[in-house]
C-alpha positions as CSV (number, residue, x, y, z in Angstrom):
1,M,132.9,145.9,163.0
2,A,129.3,146.1,162.0
3,I,127.0,143.2,161.1
4,S,125.9,142.9,157.5
5,F,123.9,140.5,155.5
6,Q,124.7,142.2,152.2
7,S,128.2,141.1,151.7
8,E,130.1,138.2,150.1
9,I,133.5,139.1,151.5
10,G,133.0,140.3,155.1
11,V,134.2,138.1,158.1
12,L,131.8,135.2,158.0
13,R,130.2,134.5,161.4
14,R,127.1,132.4,160.8
15,V,126.2,130.0,158.0
16,V,123.5,127.5,157.2
17,M,124.6,124.1,155.9
18,K,123.0,120.7,155.5
19,H,124.6,117.4,156.5
20,P,124.7,114.8,153.7
21,E,122.8,112.4,156.0
22,D,119.9,114.9,155.9
23,A,120.1,115.5,152.2
24,F,121.1,112.1,150.7
25,L,118.9,110.2,153.2
26,S,119.3,106.7,151.8
27,E,121.0,104.6,149.2
28,E,117.6,104.2,147.5
29,L,117.2,107.9,147.1
30,L,120.7,108.2,145.7
31,D,119.9,105.5,143.2
32,L,116.7,107.2,142.2
33,E,117.9,110.8,141.9
34,W,121.5,111.2,141.0
35,E,121.1,110.7,137.2
36,K,117.8,112.5,137.1
37,L,119.4,115.5,138.7
38,N,122.3,115.4,136.2
39,Y,125.0,114.6,138.7
40,A,128.4,113.7,137.2
41,G,128.4,110.6,139.3
42,R,126.6,108.8,142.1
43,P,127.7,110.2,145.5
44,D,129.1,107.8,148.1
45,R,127.2,108.7,151.4
46,Q,129.9,107.7,153.8
47,K,132.6,109.5,151.9
48,A,130.3,112.5,151.5
49,E,129.7,112.6,155.3
50,K,133.5,112.6,156.0
51,E,134.0,115.4,153.5
52,F,131.3,117.5,155.0
53,I,132.7,117.0,158.6
54,R,136.1,118.1,157.4
55,L,134.7,121.2,155.6
56,A,132.6,122.1,158.7
57,G,135.6,121.7,160.9
58,L,137.6,124.0,158.6
59,L,135.0,126.7,158.8
60,Q,134.6,126.3,162.5
61,N,138.4,126.9,162.8
62,F,137.7,130.4,161.5
63,G,135.2,130.9,164.3
64,I,132.1,130.4,162.1
65,E,128.9,129.2,163.7
66,I,127.3,126.5,161.6
67,I,123.6,126.0,161.7
68,T,122.4,122.8,160.1
69,L,119.2,122.4,158.2
70,P,117.1,119.4,159.3
71,Q,115.5,116.8,157.0
72,A,112.5,118.1,155.1
73,E,109.7,116.8,152.9
74,D,109.6,117.3,149.2
75,V,113.4,117.9,148.8
76,G,116.2,115.7,147.5
77,L,119.9,115.4,147.0
78,D,120.3,119.0,145.8
79,S,119.1,120.4,149.1
80,I,122.7,120.0,150.4
81,Y,123.4,123.2,148.3
82,T,121.8,125.5,150.9
83,R,122.7,128.8,149.2
84,D,120.3,128.3,146.3
85,A,116.9,128.4,148.1
86,S,117.3,131.8,149.7
87,V,118.8,135.2,149.5
88,V,119.9,137.1,152.6
89,T,119.5,140.9,153.0
90,D,119.7,143.4,155.8
91,K,115.9,143.4,155.8
92,G,115.5,139.7,156.1
93,V,115.7,136.5,154.1
94,I,114.1,136.3,150.7
95,L,112.8,132.8,149.8
96,C,113.5,131.8,146.2
97,N,111.4,130.0,143.7
98,M,113.6,127.4,142.1
99,G,114.1,127.3,138.3
100,K,115.0,123.6,138.6
101,K,111.7,121.8,139.0
102,E,113.2,119.0,141.1
103,R,114.1,121.6,143.7
104,K,110.8,123.4,144.1
105,G,110.3,122.2,147.7
106,E,113.5,123.6,149.1
107,P,112.4,127.2,149.8
108,G,109.5,125.9,151.8
109,G,111.8,123.7,153.9
110,Q,114.1,126.6,154.6
111,N,111.1,128.8,155.4
112,A,110.0,126.4,158.2
113,F,113.6,126.3,159.5
114,Y,114.0,130.1,159.5
115,K,110.7,130.6,161.4
116,H,111.7,128.0,164.0
117,S,115.1,129.7,164.4
118,G,113.7,133.2,164.7
119,V,115.3,134.4,161.4
120,S,113.2,137.2,159.8
121,V,111.8,136.3,156.4
122,L,111.3,139.4,154.2
123,G,109.3,137.8,151.4
124,K,109.4,135.2,148.6
125,I,109.5,134.9,144.9
126,V,106.2,133.6,143.6
127,D,104.1,132.5,140.6
128,N,106.0,132.7,137.3
129,G,109.0,134.3,138.8
130,T,112.1,132.1,139.3
131,L,115.2,132.9,141.3
132,E,118.0,130.8,142.7
133,G,120.5,132.0,145.3
134,G,123.5,130.8,143.3
135,D,122.6,133.5,140.7
136,V,122.6,136.3,143.3
137,T,125.9,138.0,144.3
138,W,126.5,141.1,146.3
139,L,129.2,143.2,144.6
140,D,129.0,145.7,147.4
141,P,126.4,146.4,150.2
142,H,124.2,148.3,147.8
143,T,124.7,146.4,144.5
144,L,123.3,143.0,143.6
145,A,124.4,141.2,140.4
146,V,121.8,138.6,139.4
147,G,122.3,136.0,136.7
148,L,119.5,135.8,134.1
149,G,119.5,132.3,132.6
150,Y,117.8,128.9,132.9
151,R,117.4,129.1,136.7
152,T,116.5,132.7,137.2
153,N,114.1,134.7,135.0
154,S,113.2,138.3,134.4
155,E,110.0,138.1,136.5
156,G,112.0,136.7,139.4
157,I,114.5,139.6,139.1
158,R,111.6,142.0,139.0
159,Q,110.2,140.6,142.3
160,L,113.6,140.7,143.9
161,K,114.0,144.4,143.0
162,A,110.7,145.1,144.6
163,L,111.7,143.3,147.8
164,V,115.2,144.8,148.3
165,G,113.9,148.3,147.5
166,S,115.3,151.3,145.7
167,E,118.4,151.6,148.0
168,V,119.8,148.5,146.3
169,E,120.9,148.5,142.6
170,V,120.0,145.2,141.0
171,I,122.0,144.4,137.9
172,P,120.7,141.6,135.6
173,V,123.6,139.6,134.1
174,A,122.7,137.5,131.0
175,L,124.1,134.0,131.2
176,P,125.0,131.9,128.2
177,H,123.4,128.6,127.1
178,F,126.7,126.8,127.6
179,R,125.8,123.1,128.3
180,G,122.0,123.6,128.3
181,P,119.1,123.8,130.7
182,K,119.9,120.5,132.4
183,D,123.3,121.7,133.5
184,V,123.8,123.9,136.5
185,L,125.2,127.3,135.5
186,H,124.7,130.0,138.1
187,L,126.3,133.4,138.2
188,M,128.5,132.1,141.0
189,S,129.6,129.3,138.7
190,I,131.7,132.0,137.0
191,L,132.1,134.8,139.6
192,S,133.3,134.7,143.2
193,P,134.2,137.9,145.0
194,V,137.1,137.4,147.5
195,D,137.5,141.1,148.5
196,K,135.9,144.4,147.7
197,D,138.2,144.9,144.8
198,L,139.1,141.3,143.8
199,A,137.1,138.5,142.2
200,V,137.7,135.0,140.8
201,V,136.1,134.7,137.4
202,Y,135.8,132.4,134.4
203,S,135.9,134.9,131.6
204,P,134.9,132.6,128.7
205,L,131.3,132.5,130.1
206,M,131.1,136.2,130.9
207,S,129.7,138.9,128.6
208,V,132.2,141.5,127.6
209,S,129.9,144.2,129.1
210,F,129.6,142.6,132.5
211,R,133.4,141.9,132.7
212,K,134.1,145.5,131.8
213,S,131.6,146.7,134.4
214,L,133.4,144.8,137.1
215,I,136.7,146.4,136.1
216,A,135.0,149.8,136.0
217,R,133.8,149.2,139.6
218,G,137.4,148.7,140.6
219,F,137.7,144.9,140.6
220,D,140.8,143.1,139.7
221,L,139.9,139.8,138.1
222,I,141.7,136.5,138.7
223,D,140.9,134.4,135.7
224,I,140.8,130.7,136.5
225,S,142.7,128.2,134.3
226,E,140.6,126.9,131.5
227,D,141.2,123.3,132.5
228,E,140.0,123.9,136.1
229,Y,136.5,125.1,135.4
230,D,135.1,121.6,136.0
231,S,137.0,121.3,139.2
232,L,135.0,124.3,140.4
233,A,137.9,126.7,140.5
234,S,135.6,129.7,140.0
235,N,133.4,128.7,143.0
236,V,135.3,130.1,146.0
237,L,133.9,131.0,149.4
238,A,135.4,134.0,151.1
239,V,135.4,133.6,154.8
240,A,137.0,137.1,155.3
241,P,138.6,139.6,152.9
242,R,141.3,137.8,150.9
243,V,140.8,134.6,152.9
244,C,138.9,131.8,151.1
245,V,138.0,128.2,150.9
246,M,138.0,126.1,147.7
247,A,137.6,122.5,146.7
248,E,140.9,120.7,145.9
249,G,141.8,120.1,142.3
250,S,142.6,123.6,141.0
251,P,146.3,124.2,141.8
252,K,146.8,126.8,139.1
253,T,143.9,129.0,140.4
254,K,145.1,128.5,144.0
255,K,148.5,129.8,143.1
256,R,147.0,132.8,141.2
257,L,145.0,133.6,144.3
258,E,148.0,133.3,146.6
259,D,150.0,135.5,144.2
260,C,147.4,138.2,144.9
261,G,147.9,137.8,148.6
262,V,144.9,135.6,149.2
263,E,145.1,132.9,151.9
264,V,143.5,129.7,150.5
265,K,142.3,126.7,152.4
266,I,141.6,123.5,150.5
267,F,139.2,120.7,151.3
268,S,138.3,117.4,149.6
269,G,135.0,117.7,147.8
270,T,134.7,114.8,145.3
271,E,131.4,113.6,146.7
272,I,129.7,116.8,148.0
273,C,131.1,119.2,145.3
274,L,132.3,117.7,142.0
275,K,129.6,115.1,141.5
276,G,126.8,117.6,142.1
277,T,128.6,120.5,140.5
278,G,128.3,122.7,143.6
279,G,131.3,124.3,145.3
280,P,131.7,125.8,148.8
281,T,129.6,128.8,148.0
282,C,126.8,126.4,147.0
283,L,127.2,124.3,150.2
284,T,126.8,127.4,152.4
285,R,124.1,130.0,153.0
286,P,125.9,132.8,154.8
287,L,123.6,134.4,157.3
288,E,125.9,137.0,159.0
289,R,129.1,138.7,158.3
290,E,131.2,141.4,159.9
291,V,132.2,144.3,157.7
């Protein structure tokens, strides 16, 4: 197998995560931030740490190396969602420029970590450009779908195109208003590839043109149950082709995945997922996959 950074579905080998004790920090910080960040509820630190340890153990059982981000200045609760502050390519890491103003410090914190860890940084999104990693999804090694919405703008996508180069096709995907700018709606809120020809989707929030384009590319689409969107059924982390991890609470979608031959592992994520509206793809920044 070859090593690739431009895949959502290859065998996952290395991933960056952040322990709740380094993101939530203190009871005072939780009291100060959870409502301001539009969380569905105030996370319980002790329960969050237990959930994180169980999720980390689940991933380690697949042979995945977990690299943990340390505490950093100018970041808050949302820094637990490590995917959003960077994009990984074969040329190196691209540091994002967060569309959510409360998260502006996160790319700088990851930059310091990557430099210390010897991970190559290709560049960063700057000035008026905004880009968040949850909006960026590899459809195949040469095709990036990028959500265009409240978190990622056209200038951010333009800069991303320049950084990845002409060998990568970048496809902007218009996102709907849905619940408004305060809510988190990334592209990966409605799309999670689980194999080169299979993806979990929430079609009501997808444009007809984008949905048709996925089908034209050879994807079969597993539509989540309408009543499981808020339990993050469409946010699924592939740890290998047709092997995935998802937060508990979406039994209908789990069965639909299994009916398509997908192995599904479940973890409890009330504190680290549901309250902050970030599923397993949000909690992980894949660094290395085998394809």
